[in-house]
C-alpha positions in Angstrom: -24.2 158.5 245.3 -25.3 158.9 241.5 -26.3 162.5 241.3 -24.9 165.4 239.3 -22.3 166.2 241.9 -21.0 162.6 241.6 -21.3 162.8 237.7 -19.4 166.0 237.6 -16.5 164.3 240.0 -16.4 161.3 237.8 -16.0 163.4 234.6 -12.9 165.0 236.4 -11.5 161.8 237.4 -11.9 160.3 234.0 -10.2 163.1 232.4 -7.5 162.7 235.1 -7.0 159.1 234.1 -6.5 160.2 230.6 -3.7 162.6 231.6 -1.7 160.2 233.9 -1.8 157.4 231.1 0.2 159.8 228.9 4.0 158.7 228.7 7.1 160.2 226.9 6.5 163.6 228.2 9.1 166.2 228.7 10.4 166.4 232.6 8.6 169.5 233.1 5.2 168.2 231.7 5.4 165.0 233.7 5.9 167.2 236.8 2.6 168.9 235.7 0.8 165.5 235.4 1.9 164.8 239.0 0.8 167.9 240.4 -2.7 167.6 238.7 -3.0 164.0 239.9 -2.2 165.0 243.5 -4.6 168.1 243.3 -7.5 166.1 242.0 -7.0 163.5 244.6 -7.2 166.1 247.1 -10.3 167.6 245.6 -11.9 164.1 245.5 -11.5 163.7 249.1 -13.0 167.0 249.8 -16.1 166.5 247.8 -16.6 162.9 249.0 -16.4 164.5 252.7 -18.9 167.0 251.9 -21.0 164.3 250.5 -20.5 162.2 253.7 -21.5 165.1 256.0 -24.6 165.8 254.0 -25.5 162.3 254.2 -25.3 162.4 258.0 -26.3 166.1 258.8 -29.1 166.8 256.3 -31.4 163.9 257.6 -30.7 165.3 261.3 -31.8 168.8 260.0 -35.0 167.4 258.3 -35.9 165.4 261.5 -35.6 168.4 263.7 -37.4 170.6 261.3 -40.2 168.2 261.1 -40.4 167.9 264.9 -40.4 171.7 265.0 -43.2 171.9 262.7 -45.2 169.3 264.4 -44.7 171.0 267.8 -45.8 174.4 266.2 -49.1 172.9 264.7 -49.9 171.3 268.1 -49.4 174.5 269.9 -46.5 173.6 272.0 -44.5 176.3 273.8 -42.0 178.2 271.6 -39.3 177.3 273.9 -39.6 173.6 273.2 -39.8 174.5 269.4 -36.5 176.4 269.6 -34.8 173.5 271.4 -35.6 171.6 268.2 -34.7 174.4 265.8 -31.3 175.1 267.9 -30.5 171.5 267.0 -31.1 171.9 263.4 -29.1 175.1 263.4 -26.1 173.4 265.0 -26.2 170.9 262.0 -26.6 173.3 259.4 -23.9 175.5 260.4 -21.5 172.4 260.6 -22.4 171.4 256.9 -22.1 175.2 255.9 -18.5 175.1 257.3 -17.8 172.1 255.3 -19.3 173.2 252.2 -17.2 176.5 252.5 -14.1 174.8 253.0 -14.6 172.6 250.1 -15.6 175.4 247.8 -12.6 177.4 248.9 -10.4 174.3 248.0 -11.9 173.9 244.5 -11.4 177.7 243.8 -7.6 177.1 244.5 -7.6 174.1 242.6 -9.1 175.7 239.6 -6.7 178.6 239.7 -3.8 175.8 239.7 -5.5 173.8 236.8 -5.7 177.2 234.6 -2.3 177.7 235.2 -1.2 174.5 233.8 -2.1 175.5 230.4 0.3 178.4 230.5 2.8 176.4 231.9 2.4 173.8 229.0 2.5 176.3 226.3 5.9 177.5 227.6 7.2 173.9 227.6 5.9 173.4 224.0 7.7 176.5 222.9 10.9 175.6 224.5 10.9 172.2 222.8 10.0 173.9 219.5 13.4 176.3 220.0 15.3 172.9 220.7 14.1 171.2 217.7 14.9 174.3 215.4 18.3 174.4 216.8 18.9 170.8 216.1 17.6 170.9 212.6 20.0 173.8 212.2 22.7 171.6 213.3 21.5 168.5 211.4 21.7 170.7 208.2 25.3 171.5 208.8 26.1 167.8 209.5 24.5 166.5 206.5 26.5 169.1 204.4 29.7 167.8 205.9 28.5 164.2 205.5 27.6 164.6 201.7 31.1 166.3 201.4 32.8 163.5 202.8 30.8 160.9 200.8 31.4 163.0 197.6 35.4 163.0 198.5 35.3 159.2 199.2 33.7 158.3 195.7 36.4 160.8 194.1 39.1 158.8 195.7 37.5 155.8 194.4 37.3 157.1 190.8 41.0 157.9 190.9 42.0 154.3 191.4 45.5 153.5 192.5 46.3 157.4 192.7 43.4 157.6 195.3 44.2 154.6 197.5 46.3 156.5 200.2 43.4 158.7 201.2 40.5 156.2 201.0 40.7 154.8 204.5 40.7 158.6 206.1 37.9 159.6 203.7 35.7 156.5 204.6 36.3 157.1 208.3 35.3 160.7 208.1 32.2 159.8 206.1 31.1 157.1 208.5 31.6 159.4 211.4 29.4 162.2 209.9 26.9 159.4 208.9 26.7 158.4 212.6 26.4 161.8 213.8 23.5 162.7 211.4 21.6 159.5 212.2 22.0 160.1 216.0 20.8 163.6 215.7 18.0 162.7 213.5 16.9 160.2 216.3 17.4 162.8 218.8 15.0 165.2 216.7 12.4 162.4 216.3 12.4 161.8 219.9 11.7 165.6 220.6 8.9 165.4 218.1 7.3 162.8 219.8 7.5 164.6 223.0 5.7 167.7 221.0 2.8 165.2 220.1 2.7 163.8 223.6 2.4 167.4 224.8 -0.2 168.4 222.4 -2.3 165.4 223.7 -1.6 166.8 227.1 -2.7 170.0 226.4 -5.9 168.8 224.7 -6.6 166.8 228.1 -5.7 169.7 230.2 -8.3 172.0 228.5 -10.9 169.1 228.9 -10.1 169.0 232.6 -10.5 172.8 232.9 -14.1 172.3 231.5 -15.0 169.5 233.6 -13.6 171.3 236.8 -15.6 174.4 235.9 -18.8 172.4 236.0 -17.8 170.8 239.4 -17.0 174.1 240.7 -20.3 175.3 239.5 -22.0 172.3 241.4 -20.2 172.9 244.6 -21.0 176.7 244.4 -24.8 175.8 244.0 -24.7 173.6 247.3 -22.7 176.3 249.0 -25.6 178.8 248.3 -28.1 176.3 249.2 -26.5 175.6 252.5 -26.3 179.3 253.1 -30.1 179.7 252.4 -30.9 176.7 254.7 -28.9 178.4 257.5 -30.3 181.8 257.0 -34.1 180.4 257.1 -33.2 178.6 260.2 -31.6 181.7 261.6 -34.8 183.7 260.8 -36.8 181.0 262.6 -34.4 181.2 265.8 -34.8 185.0 265.5 -38.5 185.0 265.4 -38.7 182.2 268.3 -36.3 184.6 270.7 -38.7 187.5 270.0 -41.9 185.3 270.2 -42.9 186.2 266.8 -46.1 185.1 265.0 -46.5 181.2 265.0 -47.9 181.0 261.5 -44.9 183.0 260.2 -42.5 180.9 262.1 -44.1 177.8 260.5 -43.7 179.2 257.1 -39.9 179.7 257.6 -39.7 176.2 258.8 -41.4 174.8 256.0 -38.9 177.0 253.7 -36.0 175.4 255.7 -37.3 171.9 255.0 -37.6 172.8 251.1 -33.9 174.0 251.3 -32.8 170.9 253.3 -34.2 168.7 250.6 -32.5 170.7 247.8 -29.3 170.3 249.4 -29.7 166.9 249.7 -30.4 166.3 246.0 -27.7 168.8 244.9 -24.9 167.0 247.0 -25.5 163.5 245.6 
């Protein structure tokens, strides 16, 4: 299928591919990536199930309605018409159940995806605090490194009088230099995580937008299937009460129109 529903689902999958391609994220963010991937997988299965059901059931509904319309036009007994409408109703109710289930699934999924943005903001805030603390520690280490370096060069300037302390001063300077370099590397690593995190936040915002479009499409299908079921239900009621054949035929035509709209919307 290549209709609007399929395109909306394709957009969601494409954004999810962008998200899962991100690496070097904090562990908590990696967990969110996995959760979103599992969620989209579940949603895709639901949408595809709805499309499959519609592909099977809508033609059956259309065929039963078409036969009912012909039977009405030929003046056949309303009992015969009702058998056909009952068959259409059974298929329509089955499709309505699937549409409602998928709509509920998407509603819950959308809430989860919306919550990811808040979770990611908390993760980014925590990393920011960690970087700030590390920068404070880095400043202290740099001061100690510079002081050790200054003392080392001071001892060198003393010539023979400073030889005794040179080895210890050099060892202390090298230790602080190593600690500074190590901590700077840790800070750089966390800053890269922040950059990756920002990319993830942007992608999740895009996913939210894509998902809203998908939810809108499914909501439209749910409503269209509901209208179809209502029209068929009205026909059944009129048949049971032996209503006006012309009015019954009008509602059959209305149901046929709804069936066509469902077929177009679910593609």
